[in-house]
N, CA, C and O atoms as a Tripos MOL2 file, in Angstrom:
@<TRIPOS>MOLECULE
protein
  320   319    80     0     0
PROTEIN
NO_CHARGES

@<TRIPOS>ATOM
      1 N          97.1550   98.2610  102.4580 N.3       1 UNK1
      2 CA         96.0400   98.7680  103.2240 C.3       1 UNK1
      3 C          96.4250   99.0080  104.6760 C.2       1 UNK1
      4 O          95.7720   99.7930  105.3640 O.2       1 UNK1
      5 N          97.4600   98.3560  105.1470 N.am      2 UNK2
      6 CA         97.8920   98.6000  106.5240 C.3       2 UNK2
      7 C          98.3410  100.0350  106.7170 C.2       2 UNK2
      8 O          98.1120  100.6220  107.7750 O.2       2 UNK2
      9 N          98.9830  100.6090  105.6970 N.am      3 UNK3
     10 CA         99.4260  102.0050  105.7640 C.3       3 UNK3
     11 C          98.2140  102.9280  105.8790 C.2       3 UNK3
     12 O          98.2090  103.8490  106.6960 O.2       3 UNK3
     13 N          97.2000  102.6850  105.0710 N.am      4 UNK4
     14 CA         95.9750  103.5060  105.1120 C.3       4 UNK4
     15 C          95.2840  103.3580  106.4590 C.2       4 UNK4
     16 O          94.7940  104.3370  107.0210 O.2       4 UNK4
     17 N          95.2450  102.1470  106.9700 N.am      5 UNK5
     18 CA         94.6140  101.8930  108.2610 C.3       5 UNK5
     19 C          95.3300  102.6500  109.3810 C.2       5 UNK5
     20 O          94.6890  103.2040  110.2740 O.2       5 UNK5
     21 N          96.6610  102.6690  109.3240 N.am      6 UNK6
     22 CA         97.4530  103.3870  110.3180 C.3       6 UNK6
     23 C          97.1950  104.8890  110.2560 C.2       6 UNK6
     24 O          97.0450  105.5430  111.2880 O.2       6 UNK6
     25 N          97.1440  105.4310  109.0400 N.am      7 UNK7
     26 CA         96.8830  106.8680  108.8630 C.3       7 UNK7
     27 C          95.5060  107.2230  109.4110 C.2       7 UNK7
     28 O          95.3510  108.2430  110.0840 O.2       7 UNK7
     29 N          94.5130  106.3960  109.1310 N.am      8 UNK8
     30 CA         93.1530  106.6590  109.6200 C.3       8 UNK8
     31 C          93.1070  106.6550  111.1440 C.2       8 UNK8
     32 O          92.4400  107.4970  111.7450 O.2       8 UNK8
     33 N          93.8070  105.7150  111.7710 N.am      9 UNK9
     34 CA         93.8320  105.6570  113.2330 C.3       9 UNK9
     35 C          94.5170  106.8850  113.8150 C.2       9 UNK9
     36 O          94.0750  107.4150  114.8350 O.2       9 UNK9
     37 N          95.5980  107.3440  113.1740 N.am     10 UNK10
     38 CA         96.3050  108.5290  113.6560 C.3      10 UNK10
     39 C          95.4150  109.7720  113.6260 C.2      10 UNK10
     40 O          95.5780  110.6750  114.4460 O.2      10 UNK10
     41 N          94.4810  109.8170  112.6880 N.am     11 UNK11
     42 CA         93.5720  110.9570  112.5700 C.3      11 UNK11
     43 C          92.2810  110.7540  113.3630 C.2      11 UNK11
     44 O          91.3870  111.5990  113.3190 O.2      11 UNK11
     45 N          92.1810  109.6480  114.0810 N.am     12 UNK12
     46 CA         91.0250  109.4130  114.9470 C.3      12 UNK12
     47 C          89.7760  108.9470  114.2390 C.2      12 UNK12
     48 O          88.6720  109.1320  114.7500 O.2      12 UNK12
     49 N          89.9260  108.3420  113.0670 N.am     13 UNK13
     50 CA         88.7700  107.8490  112.3190 C.3      13 UNK13
     51 C          88.5160  106.3940  112.7240 C.2      13 UNK13
     52 O          89.3900  105.5380  112.5880 O.2      13 UNK13
     53 N          87.3100  106.1300  113.2210 N.am     14 UNK14
     54 CA         86.9390  104.7740  113.6210 C.3      14 UNK14
     55 C          86.2610  104.0600  112.4630 C.2      14 UNK14
     56 O          85.6320  104.6950  111.6160 O.2      14 UNK14
     57 N          86.3880  102.7590  112.4270 N.am     15 UNK15
     58 CA         85.6960  101.9560  111.4260 C.3      15 UNK15
     59 C          86.4850  101.8020  110.1500 C.2      15 UNK15
     60 O          86.6270  102.7540  109.3820 O.2      15 UNK15
     61 N          87.0000  100.6100  109.9170 N.am     16 UNK16
     62 CA         87.7010  100.2910  108.6710 C.3      16 UNK16
     63 C          87.3600   98.8460  108.3610 C.2      16 UNK16
     64 O          87.6940   97.9450  109.1300 O.2      16 UNK16
     65 N          86.6950   98.6240  107.2360 N.am     17 UNK17
     66 CA         86.3090   97.2480  106.9070 C.3      17 UNK17
     67 C          86.3450   97.0270  105.4110 C.2      17 UNK17
     68 O          86.2710   97.9690  104.6220 O.2      17 UNK17
     69 N          86.4610   95.7700  105.0360 N.am     18 UNK18
     70 CA         86.4480   95.3820  103.6320 C.3      18 UNK18
     71 C          84.9970   95.1860  103.2120 C.2      18 UNK18
     72 O          84.2330   94.4990  103.8910 O.2      18 UNK18
     73 N          84.6240   95.7870  102.0980 N.am     19 UNK19
     74 CA         83.2660   95.6340  101.5850 C.3      19 UNK19
     75 C          83.1500   94.3220  100.8250 C.2      19 UNK19
     76 O          84.0970   93.9080  100.1560 O.2      19 UNK19
     77 N          82.0250   93.6780  100.9160 N.am     20 UNK20
     78 CA         81.8220   92.3960  100.2450 C.3      20 UNK20
     79 C          81.3040   92.6230   98.8350 C.2      20 UNK20
     80 O          80.1130   92.4800   98.5580 O.2      20 UNK20
     81 N          82.2250   92.9800   97.9550 N.am     21 UNK21
     82 CA         81.9210   93.2150   96.5530 C.3      21 UNK21
     83 C          82.8570   92.3700   95.6990 C.2      21 UNK21
     84 O          83.8500   91.8410   96.1980 O.2      21 UNK21
     85 N          82.5400   92.2420   94.4130 N.am     22 UNK22
     86 CA         83.4330   91.5110   93.5180 C.3      22 UNK22
     87 C          84.7610   92.2340   93.3670 C.2      22 UNK22
     88 O          85.8130   91.5990   93.2940 O.2      22 UNK22
     89 N          84.7160   93.5550   93.3210 N.am     23 UNK23
     90 CA         85.9630   94.3260   93.2490 C.3      23 UNK23
     91 C          86.3700   94.6940   94.6790 C.2      23 UNK23
     92 O          85.5190   94.8870   95.5470 O.2      23 UNK23
     93 N          87.6550   94.7870   94.9050 N.am     24 UNK24
     94 CA         88.1560   95.0180   96.2540 C.3      24 UNK24
     95 C          87.9780   96.4900   96.6420 C.2      24 UNK24
     96 O          88.5450   97.3790   96.0060 O.2      24 UNK24
     97 N          87.1920   96.7350   97.6830 N.am     25 UNK25
     98 CA         86.9350   98.0780   98.1910 C.3      25 UNK25
     99 C          86.9300   98.0230   99.7200 C.2      25 UNK25
    100 O          86.5540   97.0150  100.3190 O.2      25 UNK25
    101 N          87.3520   99.1190  100.3330 N.am     26 UNK26
    102 CA         87.3470   99.2420  101.7800 C.3      26 UNK26
    103 C          86.5700  100.4770  102.1650 C.2      26 UNK26
    104 O          86.5850  101.4740  101.4430 O.2      26 UNK26
    105 N          85.8940  100.4230  103.2870 N.am     27 UNK27
    106 CA         85.1430  101.5600  103.8010 C.3      27 UNK27
    107 C          85.8340  102.0490  105.0690 C.2      27 UNK27
    108 O          86.1830  101.2590  105.9460 O.2      27 UNK27
    109 N          86.0260  103.3600  105.1520 N.am     28 UNK28
    110 CA         86.6560  103.9590  106.3290 C.3      28 UNK28
    111 C          85.6990  104.9720  106.9330 C.2      28 UNK28
    112 O          85.1130  105.7850  106.2180 O.2      28 UNK28
    113 N          85.5430  104.9230  108.2370 N.am     29 UNK29
    114 CA         84.6430  105.8340  108.9360 C.3      29 UNK29
    115 C          83.3130  105.1710  109.2450 C.2      29 UNK29
    116 O          83.0410  104.0600  108.7890 O.2      29 UNK29
    117 N          82.5030  105.8470  110.0080 N.am     30 UNK30
    118 CA         81.1780  105.3400  110.3660 C.3      30 UNK30
    119 C          80.1290  106.3550  109.9400 C.2      30 UNK30
    120 O          80.3670  107.5620  109.9750 O.2      30 UNK30
    121 N          78.9700  105.8580  109.5400 N.am     31 UNK31
    122 CA         77.8950  106.7410  109.1180 C.3      31 UNK31
    123 C          77.4570  107.6350  110.2710 C.2      31 UNK31
    124 O          77.3440  107.1900  111.4130 O.2      31 UNK31
    125 N          77.2170  108.8800  109.9570 N.am     32 UNK32
    126 CA         76.7420  109.9020  110.9050 C.3      32 UNK32
    127 C          77.7490  110.2290  111.9980 C.2      32 UNK32
    128 O          77.3860  110.8770  112.9800 O.2      32 UNK32
    129 N          78.9970  109.8060  111.8620 N.am     33 UNK33
    130 CA         80.0590  110.1950  112.7900 C.3      33 UNK33
    131 C          80.9830  111.1290  112.0060 C.2      33 UNK33
    132 O          81.9900  110.7010  111.4430 O.2      33 UNK33
    133 N          80.6160  112.4180  111.9830 N.am     34 UNK34
    134 CA         81.2830  113.3950  111.1270 C.3      34 UNK34
    135 C          82.7340  113.6040  111.5370 C.2      34 UNK34
    136 O          83.0640  113.6010  112.7230 O.2      34 UNK34
    137 N          83.5910  113.7840  110.5450 N.am     35 UNK35
    138 CA         85.0110  114.0360  110.7650 C.3      35 UNK35
    139 C          85.2220  115.5540  110.7360 C.2      35 UNK35
    140 O          84.6930  116.2430  109.8630 O.2      35 UNK35
    141 N          85.9890  116.0630  111.6840 N.am     36 UNK36
    142 CA         86.3170  117.4850  111.7530 C.3      36 UNK36
    143 C          86.8310  117.9520  110.3910 C.2      36 UNK36
    144 O          87.6520  117.2560  109.7940 O.2      36 UNK36
    145 N          86.3810  119.1080  109.8720 N.am     37 UNK37
    146 CA         86.7820  119.5570  108.5340 C.3      37 UNK37
    147 C          88.2980  119.6650  108.3330 C.2      37 UNK37
    148 O          88.8110  119.2730  107.2850 O.2      37 UNK37
    149 N          89.0110  120.1920  109.3260 N.am     38 UNK38
    150 CA         90.4570  120.3460  109.1920 C.3      38 UNK38
    151 C          91.1550  118.9860  109.1760 C.2      38 UNK38
    152 O          92.0970  118.7690  108.4150 O.2      38 UNK38
    153 N          90.6840  118.0880  110.0160 N.am     39 UNK39
    154 CA         91.2470  116.7380  110.0720 C.3      39 UNK39
    155 C          90.9450  115.9980  108.7760 C.2      39 UNK39
    156 O          91.8040  115.2850  108.2560 O.2      39 UNK39
    157 N          89.7350  116.1590  108.2490 N.am     40 UNK40
    158 CA         89.3360  115.4600  107.0240 C.3      40 UNK40
    159 C          90.1840  115.8900  105.8270 C.2      40 UNK40
    160 O          90.5920  115.0530  105.0220 O.2      40 UNK40
    161 N          90.4500  117.1940  105.7110 N.am     41 UNK41
    162 CA         91.2620  117.6850  104.5940 C.3      41 UNK41
    163 C          92.6890  117.1440  104.7040 C.2      41 UNK41
    164 O          93.2620  116.6930  103.7120 O.2      41 UNK41
    165 N          93.2610  117.1900  105.9140 N.am     42 UNK42
    166 CA         94.6110  116.6490  106.1110 C.3      42 UNK42
    167 C          94.6530  115.1540  105.8480 C.2      42 UNK42
    168 O          95.6170  114.6460  105.2770 O.2      42 UNK42
    169 N          93.6030  114.4440  106.2670 N.am     43 UNK43
    170 CA         93.5100  112.9990  106.0570 C.3      43 UNK43
    171 C          93.4960  112.6660  104.5730 C.2      43 UNK43
    172 O          94.2260  111.7780  104.1330 O.2      43 UNK43
    173 N          92.6760  113.3660  103.7960 N.am     44 UNK44
    174 CA         92.6070  113.1160  102.3550 C.3      44 UNK44
    175 C          93.9320  113.4140  101.6780 C.2      44 UNK44
    176 O          94.3710  112.6610  100.8090 O.2      44 UNK44
    177 N          94.5750  114.5160  102.0730 N.am     45 UNK45
    178 CA         95.8780  114.8630  101.5010 C.3      45 UNK45
    179 C          96.9180  113.7920  101.8010 C.2      45 UNK45
    180 O          97.6880  113.3940  100.9270 O.2      45 UNK45
    181 N          96.9300  113.3380  103.0400 N.am     46 UNK46
    182 CA         97.9330  112.3390  103.4370 C.3      46 UNK46
    183 C          97.6960  110.9890  102.7560 C.2      46 UNK46
    184 O          98.6470  110.3290  102.3360 O.2      46 UNK46
    185 N          96.4420  110.5830  102.6470 N.am     47 UNK47
    186 CA         96.1360  109.3110  101.9870 C.3      47 UNK47
    187 C          96.5210  109.3440  100.5090 C.2      47 UNK47
    188 O          97.1000  108.3860   99.9960 O.2      47 UNK47
    189 N          96.2050  110.4310   99.8320 N.am     48 UNK48
    190 CA         96.5540  110.5230   98.4090 C.3      48 UNK48
    191 C          98.0630  110.6280   98.2240 C.2      48 UNK48
    192 O          98.5920  110.1330   97.2280 O.2      48 UNK48
    193 N          98.7640  111.2590   99.1560 N.am     49 UNK49
    194 CA        100.2290  111.3400   99.0780 C.3      49 UNK49
    195 C         100.8710  109.9550   99.2280 C.2      49 UNK49
    196 O         101.9360  109.6970   98.6670 O.2      49 UNK49
    197 N         100.2190  109.0670   99.9860 N.am     50 UNK50
    198 CA        100.7310  107.7140  100.1740 C.3      50 UNK50
    199 C         100.3550  106.7910   99.0180 C.2      50 UNK50
    200 O         100.7630  105.6300   98.9950 O.2      50 UNK50
    201 N          99.5820  107.2970   98.0650 N.am     51 UNK51
    202 CA         99.2190  106.5020   96.9000 C.3      51 UNK51
    203 C          97.9270  105.7220   97.0330 C.2      51 UNK51
    204 O          97.6390  104.8500   96.2140 O.2      51 UNK51
    205 N          97.1510  106.0280   98.0540 N.am     52 UNK52
    206 CA         95.8620  105.3610   98.2490 C.3      52 UNK52
    207 C          94.8480  105.9900   97.3050 C.2      52 UNK52
    208 O          94.7510  107.2140   97.2210 O.2      52 UNK52
    209 N          94.0890  105.1550   96.5900 N.am     53 UNK53
    210 CA         93.0880  105.6430   95.6410 C.3      53 UNK53
    211 C          91.7420  105.7280   96.3570 C.2      53 UNK53
    212 O          91.2330  104.7310   96.8690 O.2      53 UNK53
    213 N          91.1770  106.9310   96.3830 N.am     54 UNK54
    214 CA         89.8960  107.1740   97.0530 C.3      54 UNK54
    215 C          88.8260  107.3760   95.9910 C.2      54 UNK54
    216 O          88.9980  108.1630   95.0610 O.2      54 UNK54
    217 N          87.7230  106.6580   96.1410 N.am     55 UNK55
    218 CA         86.5940  106.8000   95.2190 C.3      55 UNK55
    219 C          85.9670  108.1810   95.4020 C.2      55 UNK55
    220 O          85.7990  108.6300   96.5360 O.2      55 UNK55
    221 N          85.6240  108.8530   94.3230 N.am     56 UNK56
    222 CA         84.9630  110.1650   94.3320 C.3      56 UNK56
    223 C          85.7270  111.1630   95.1860 C.2      56 UNK56
    224 O          85.1620  111.7830   96.0870 O.2      56 UNK56
    225 N          87.0080  111.3140   94.9000 N.am     57 UNK57
    226 CA         87.8710  112.1920   95.6940 C.3      57 UNK57
    227 C          87.3830  113.6400   95.6890 C.2      57 UNK57
    228 O          87.4140  114.3020   96.7270 O.2      57 UNK57
    229 N          86.9330  114.1380   94.5410 N.am     58 UNK58
    230 CA         86.4490  115.5250   94.4620 C.3      58 UNK58
    231 C          85.2430  115.7340   95.3780 C.2      58 UNK58
    232 O          85.1490  116.7530   96.0630 O.2      58 UNK58
    233 N          84.3340  114.7810   95.3880 N.am     59 UNK59
    234 CA         83.1640  114.8750   96.2560 C.3      59 UNK59
    235 C          83.5740  114.8030   97.7210 C.2      59 UNK59
    236 O          83.0380  115.5370   98.5510 O.2      59 UNK59
    237 N          84.5160  113.9270   98.0450 N.am     60 UNK60
    238 CA         85.0000  113.8130   99.4240 C.3      60 UNK60
    239 C          85.6360  115.1190   99.8900 C.2      60 UNK60
    240 O          85.4330  115.5420  101.0280 O.2      60 UNK60
    241 N          86.4070  115.7570   99.0070 N.am     61 UNK61
    242 CA         87.0420  117.0330   99.3700 C.3      61 UNK61
    243 C          85.9830  118.1180   99.6230 C.2      61 UNK61
    244 O          86.1140  118.9150  100.5520 O.2      61 UNK61
    245 N          84.9450  118.1400   98.7970 N.am     62 UNK62
    246 CA         83.8790  119.1280   98.9720 C.3      62 UNK62
    247 C          83.1340  118.9070  100.2870 C.2      62 UNK62
    248 O          82.8570  119.8580  101.0180 O.2      62 UNK62
    249 N          82.8090  117.6420  100.5850 N.am     63 UNK63
    250 CA         82.1290  117.3280  101.8390 C.3      63 UNK63
    251 C          83.0190  117.6330  103.0410 C.2      63 UNK63
    252 O          82.5400  118.1100  104.0700 O.2      63 UNK63
    253 N          84.3250  117.3560  102.9050 N.am     64 UNK64
    254 CA         85.2650  117.6190  104.0010 C.3      64 UNK64
    255 C          85.3400  119.1080  104.3020 C.2      64 UNK64
    256 O          85.3880  119.5060  105.4660 O.2      64 UNK64
    257 N          85.3510  119.9340  103.2620 N.am     65 UNK65
    258 CA         85.4450  121.3810  103.4790 C.3      65 UNK65
    259 C          84.1990  121.9310  104.1640 C.2      65 UNK65
    260 O          84.2670  122.9470  104.8550 O.2      65 UNK65
    261 N          83.0560  121.2610  103.9750 N.am     66 UNK66
    262 CA         81.8110  121.6880  104.6080 C.3      66 UNK66
    263 C          81.5870  121.0200  105.9650 C.2      66 UNK66
    264 O          80.6380  121.3580  106.6720 O.2      66 UNK66
    265 N          82.4540  120.0740  106.3310 N.am     67 UNK67
    266 CA         82.3060  119.3700  107.6030 C.3      67 UNK67
    267 C          81.2770  118.2680  107.5670 C.2      67 UNK67
    268 O          80.7510  117.8800  108.6100 O.2      67 UNK67
    269 N          80.9760  117.7520  106.3810 N.am     68 UNK68
    270 CA         79.9440  116.7270  106.2310 C.3      68 UNK68
    271 C          80.4860  115.3500  105.8670 C.2      68 UNK68
    272 O          79.7090  114.4470  105.5580 O.2      68 UNK68
    273 N          81.7940  115.1760  105.9000 N.am     69 UNK69
    274 CA         82.3860  113.8840  105.5370 C.3      69 UNK69
    275 C          82.3090  112.9430  106.7280 C.2      69 UNK69
    276 O          82.8070  113.2620  107.8080 O.2      69 UNK69
    277 N          81.6810  111.7740  106.5340 N.am     70 UNK70
    278 CA         81.6060  110.8000  107.6170 C.3      70 UNK70
    279 C          82.3090  109.4930  107.2430 C.2      70 UNK70
    280 O          82.8650  108.8290  108.1180 O.2      70 UNK70
    281 N          82.2950  109.1140  105.9800 N.am     71 UNK71
    282 CA         82.9890  107.8920  105.5810 C.3      71 UNK71
    283 C          83.4660  108.0400  104.1400 C.2      71 UNK71
    284 O          82.9460  108.8580  103.3820 O.2      71 UNK71
    285 N          84.4580  107.2410  103.7770 N.am     72 UNK72
    286 CA         84.9780  107.2670  102.4140 C.3      72 UNK72
    287 C          85.2910  105.8540  101.9610 C.2      72 UNK72
    288 O          85.4900  104.9540  102.7770 O.2      72 UNK72
    289 N          85.3310  105.6700  100.6600 N.am     73 UNK73
    290 CA         85.5900  104.3610  100.0670 C.3      73 UNK73
    291 C          86.9730  104.3700   99.4330 C.2      73 UNK73
    292 O          87.3050  105.2500   98.6400 O.2      73 UNK73
    293 N          87.7710  103.3690   99.8000 N.am     74 UNK74
    294 CA         89.1260  103.2410   99.3060 C.3      74 UNK74
    295 C          89.1890  102.0620   98.3580 C.2      74 UNK74
    296 O          88.7050  100.9720   98.6630 O.2      74 UNK74
    297 N          89.7960  102.2980   97.1990 N.am     75 UNK75
    298 CA         89.9550  101.2370   96.2170 C.3      75 UNK75
    299 C          91.1600  100.4010   96.6110 C.2      75 UNK75
    300 O          92.2490  100.9390   96.8140 O.2      75 UNK75
    301 N          90.9780   99.0940   96.7200 N.am     76 UNK76
    302 CA         92.0450   98.1860   97.0990 C.3      76 UNK76
    303 C          92.6280   97.4740   95.8980 C.2      76 UNK76
    304 O          92.1280   97.5960   94.7800 O.2      76 UNK76
    305 N          93.6780   96.7380   96.1410 N.am     77 UNK77
    306 CA         94.2840   95.9400   95.0720 C.3      77 UNK77
    307 C          93.9840   94.4720   95.3240 C.2      77 UNK77
    308 O          93.6390   94.0800   96.4390 O.2      77 UNK77
    309 N          94.1160   93.6800   94.3010 N.am     78 UNK78
    310 CA         93.8170   92.2480   94.4250 C.3      78 UNK78
    311 C          94.8180   91.5340   95.3320 C.2      78 UNK78
    312 O          94.5010   90.4940   95.9090 O.2      78 UNK78
    313 N          96.0280   92.0900   95.4610 N.am     79 UNK79
    314 CA         97.0790   91.4380   96.2300 C.3      79 UNK79
    315 C          96.8780   91.5650   97.7330 C.2      79 UNK79
    316 O          97.5310   90.8690   98.5100 O.2      79 UNK79
    317 N          95.9680   92.4590   98.1490 N.am     80 UNK80
    318 CA         95.7960   92.7220   99.5820 C.3      80 UNK80
    319 C          95.0360   91.6060  100.2430 C.2      80 UNK80
    320 O          94.7960   91.6520  101.4490 O.2      80 UNK80
@<TRIPOS>BOND
     1     1     2 1
     2     2     3 1
     3     3     4 2
     4     3     5 am
     5     5     6 1
     6     6     7 1
     7     7     8 2
     8     7     9 am
     9     9    10 1
    10    10    11 1
    11    11    12 2
    12    11    13 am
    13    13    14 1
    14    14    15 1
    15    15    16 2
    16    15    17 am
    17    17    18 1
    18    18    19 1
    19    19    20 2
    20    19    21 am
    21    21    22 1
    22    22    23 1
    23    23    24 2
    24    23    25 am
    25    25    26 1
    26    26    27 1
    27    27    28 2
    28    27    29 am
    29    29    30 1
    30    30    31 1
    31    31    32 2
    32    31    33 am
    33    33    34 1
    34    34    35 1
    35    35    36 2
    36    35    37 am
    37    37    38 1
    38    38    39 1
    39    39    40 2
    40    39    41 am
    41    41    42 1
    42    42    43 1
    43    43    44 2
    44    43    45 am
    45    45    46 1
    46    46    47 1
    47    47    48 2
    48    47    49 am
    49    49    50 1
    50    50    51 1
    51    51    52 2
    52    51    53 am
    53    53    54 1
    54    54    55 1
    55    55    56 2
    56    55    57 am
    57    57    58 1
    58    58    59 1
    59    59    60 2
    60    59    61 am
    61    61    62 1
    62    62    63 1
    63    63    64 2
    64    63    65 am
    65    65    66 1
    66    66    67 1
    67    67    68 2
    68    67    69 am
    69    69    70 1
    70    70    71 1
    71    71    72 2
    72    71    73 am
    73    73    74 1
    74    74    75 1
    75    75    76 2
    76    75    77 am
    77    77    78 1
    78    78    79 1
    79    79    80 2
    80    79    81 am
    81    81    82 1
    82    82    83 1
    83    83    84 2
    84    83    85 am
    85    85    86 1
    86    86    87 1
    87    87    88 2
    88    87    89 am
    89    89    90 1
    90    90    91 1
    91    91    92 2
    92    91    93 am
    93    93    94 1
    94    94    95 1
    95    95    96 2
    96    95    97 am
    97    97    98 1
    98    98    99 1
    99    99   100 2
   100    99   101 am
   101   101   102 1
   102   102   103 1
   103   103   104 2
   104   103   105 am
   105   105   106 1
   106   106   107 1
   107   107   108 2
   108   107   109 am
   109   109   110 1
   110   110   111 1
   111   111   112 2
   112   111   113 am
   113   113   114 1
   114   114   115 1
   115   115   116 2
   116   115   117 am
   117   117   118 1
   118   118   119 1
   119   119   120 2
   120   119   121 am
   121   121   122 1
   122   122   123 1
   123   123   124 2
   124   123   125 am
   125   125   126 1
   126   126   127 1
   127   127   128 2
   128   127   129 am
   129   129   130 1
   130   130   131 1
   131   131   132 2
   132   131   133 am
   133   133   134 1
   134   134   135 1
   135   135   136 2
   136   135   137 am
   137   137   138 1
   138   138   139 1
   139   139   140 2
   140   139   141 am
   141   141   142 1
   142   142   143 1
   143   143   144 2
   144   143   145 am
   145   145   146 1
   146   146   147 1
   147   147   148 2
   148   147   149 am
   149   149   150 1
   150   150   151 1
   151   151   152 2
   152   151   153 am
   153   153   154 1
   154   154   155 1
   155   155   156 2
   156   155   157 am
   157   157   158 1
   158   158   159 1
   159   159   160 2
   160   159   161 am
   161   161   162 1
   162   162   163 1
   163   163   164 2
   164   163   165 am
   165   165   166 1
   166   166   167 1
   167   167   168 2
   168   167   169 am
   169   169   170 1
   170   170   171 1
   171   171   172 2
   172   171   173 am
   173   173   174 1
   174   174   175 1
   175   175   176 2
   176   175   177 am
   177   177   178 1
   178   178   179 1
   179   179   180 2
   180   179   181 am
   181   181   182 1
   182   182   183 1
   183   183   184 2
   184   183   185 am
   185   185   186 1
   186   186   187 1
   187   187   188 2
   188   187   189 am
   189   189   190 1
   190   190   191 1
   191   191   192 2
   192   191   193 am
   193   193   194 1
   194   194   195 1
   195   195   196 2
   196   195   197 am
   197   197   198 1
   198   198   199 1
   199   199   200 2
   200   199   201 am
   201   201   202 1
   202   202   203 1
   203   203   204 2
   204   203   205 am
   205   205   206 1
   206   206   207 1
   207   207   208 2
   208   207   209 am
   209   209   210 1
   210   210   211 1
   211   211   212 2
   212   211   213 am
   213   213   214 1
   214   214   215 1
   215   215   216 2
   216   215   217 am
   217   217   218 1
   218   218   219 1
   219   219   220 2
   220   219   221 am
   221   221   222 1
   222   222   223 1
   223   223   224 2
   224   223   225 am
   225   225   226 1
   226   226   227 1
   227   227   228 2
   228   227   229 am
   229   229   230 1
   230   230   231 1
   231   231   232 2
   232   231   233 am
   233   233   234 1
   234   234   235 1
   235   235   236 2
   236   235   237 am
   237   237   238 1
   238   238   239 1
   239   239   240 2
   240   239   241 am
   241   241   242 1
   242   242   243 1
   243   243   244 2
   244   243   245 am
   245   245   246 1
   246   246   247 1
   247   247   248 2
   248   247   249 am
   249   249   250 1
   250   250   251 1
   251   251   252 2
   252   251   253 am
   253   253   254 1
   254   254   255 1
   255   255   256 2
   256   255   257 am
   257   257   258 1
   258   258   259 1
   259   259   260 2
   260   259   261 am
   261   261   262 1
   262   262   263 1
   263   263   264 2
   264   263   265 am
   265   265   266 1
   266   266   267 1
   267   267   268 2
   268   267   269 am
   269   269   270 1
   270   270   271 1
   271   271   272 2
   272   271   273 am
   273   273   274 1
   274   274   275 1
   275   275   276 2
   276   275   277 am
   277   277   278 1
   278   278   279 1
   279   279   280 2
   280   279   281 am
   281   281   282 1
   282   282   283 1
   283   283   284 2
   284   283   285 am
   285   285   286 1
   286   286   287 1
   287   287   288 2
   288   287   289 am
   289   289   290 1
   290   290   291 1
   291   291   292 2
   292   291   293 am
   293   293   294 1
   294   294   295 1
   295   295   296 2
   296   295   297 am
   297   297   298 1
   298   298   299 1
   299   299   300 2
   300   299   301 am
   301   301   302 1
   302   302   303 1
   303   303   304 2
   304   303   305 am
   305   305   306 1
   306   306   307 1
   307   307   308 2
   308   307   309 am
   309   309   310 1
   310   310   311 1
   311   311   312 2
   312   311   313 am
   313   313   314 1
   314   314   315 1
   315   315   316 2
   316   315   317 am
   317   317   318 1
   318   318   319 1
   319   319   320 2
@<TRIPOS>SUBSTRUCTURE
     1 UNK1         2 RESIDUE 1 A UNK
     2 UNK2         6 RESIDUE 1 A UNK
     3 UNK3        10 RESIDUE 1 A UNK
     4 UNK4        14 RESIDUE 1 A UNK
     5 UNK5        18 RESIDUE 1 A UNK
     6 UNK6        22 RESIDUE 1 A UNK
     7 UNK7        26 RESIDUE 1 A UNK
     8 UNK8        30 RESIDUE 1 A UNK
     9 UNK9        34 RESIDUE 1 A UNK
    10 UNK10       38 RESIDUE 1 A UNK
    11 UNK11       42 RESIDUE 1 A UNK
    12 UNK12       46 RESIDUE 1 A UNK
    13 UNK13       50 RESIDUE 1 A UNK
    14 UNK14       54 RESIDUE 1 A UNK
    15 UNK15       58 RESIDUE 1 A UNK
    16 UNK16       62 RESIDUE 1 A UNK
    17 UNK17       66 RESIDUE 1 A UNK
    18 UNK18       70 RESIDUE 1 A UNK
    19 UNK19       74 RESIDUE 1 A UNK
    20 UNK20       78 RESIDUE 1 A UNK
    21 UNK21       82 RESIDUE 1 A UNK
    22 UNK22       86 RESIDUE 1 A UNK
    23 UNK23       90 RESIDUE 1 A UNK
    24 UNK24       94 RESIDUE 1 A UNK
    25 UNK25       98 RESIDUE 1 A UNK
    26 UNK26      102 RESIDUE 1 A UNK
    27 UNK27      106 RESIDUE 1 A UNK
    28 UNK28      110 RESIDUE 1 A UNK
    29 UNK29      114 RESIDUE 1 A UNK
    30 UNK30      118 RESIDUE 1 A UNK
    31 UNK31      122 RESIDUE 1 A UNK
    32 UNK32      126 RESIDUE 1 A UNK
    33 UNK33      130 RESIDUE 1 A UNK
    34 UNK34      134 RESIDUE 1 A UNK
    35 UNK35      138 RESIDUE 1 A UNK
    36 UNK36      142 RESIDUE 1 A UNK
    37 UNK37      146 RESIDUE 1 A UNK
    38 UNK38      150 RESIDUE 1 A UNK
    39 UNK39      154 RESIDUE 1 A UNK
    40 UNK40      158 RESIDUE 1 A UNK
    41 UNK41      162 RESIDUE 1 A UNK
    42 UNK42      166 RESIDUE 1 A UNK
    43 UNK43      170 RESIDUE 1 A UNK
    44 UNK44      174 RESIDUE 1 A UNK
    45 UNK45      178 RESIDUE 1 A UNK
    46 UNK46      182 RESIDUE 1 A UNK
    47 UNK47      186 RESIDUE 1 A UNK
    48 UNK48      190 RESIDUE 1 A UNK
    49 UNK49      194 RESIDUE 1 A UNK
    50 UNK50      198 RESIDUE 1 A UNK
    51 UNK51      202 RESIDUE 1 A UNK
    52 UNK52      206 RESIDUE 1 A UNK
    53 UNK53      210 RESIDUE 1 A UNK
    54 UNK54      214 RESIDUE 1 A UNK
    55 UNK55      218 RESIDUE 1 A UNK
    56 UNK56      222 RESIDUE 1 A UNK
    57 UNK57      226 RESIDUE 1 A UNK
    58 UNK58      230 RESIDUE 1 A UNK
    59 UNK59      234 RESIDUE 1 A UNK
    60 UNK60      238 RESIDUE 1 A UNK
    61 UNK61      242 RESIDUE 1 A UNK
    62 UNK62      246 RESIDUE 1 A UNK
    63 UNK63      250 RESIDUE 1 A UNK
    64 UNK64      254 RESIDUE 1 A UNK
    65 UNK65      258 RESIDUE 1 A UNK
    66 UNK66      262 RESIDUE 1 A UNK
    67 UNK67      266 RESIDUE 1 A UNK
    68 UNK68      270 RESIDUE 1 A UNK
    69 UNK69      274 RESIDUE 1 A UNK
    70 UNK70      278 RESIDUE 1 A UNK
    71 UNK71      282 RESIDUE 1 A UNK
    72 UNK72      286 RESIDUE 1 A UNK
    73 UNK73      290 RESIDUE 1 A UNK
    74 UNK74      294 RESIDUE 1 A UNK
    75 UNK75      298 RESIDUE 1 A UNK
    76 UNK76      302 RESIDUE 1 A UNK
    77 UNK77      306 RESIDUE 1 A UNK
    78 UNK78      310 RESIDUE 1 A UNK
    79 UNK79      314 RESIDUE 1 A UNK
    80 UNK80      318 RESIDUE 1 A UNK
């Protein structure tokens, strides 16, 4: 998750926290703080290239292309 956190900071995305669920999930971004469409598409591409699993990736890509992506959920591993 440190790699994902570093990538998010490089793209200027604020807010990264672990969700309090039984399964390990992380939330990146803040509600109503929209990410620039070009930055969001590059961010999603880079995260998936690094092997980070993003929940609802197709929906995130659609929202990113419209400029409506504000936060995303990353699936974590138990070892983190």
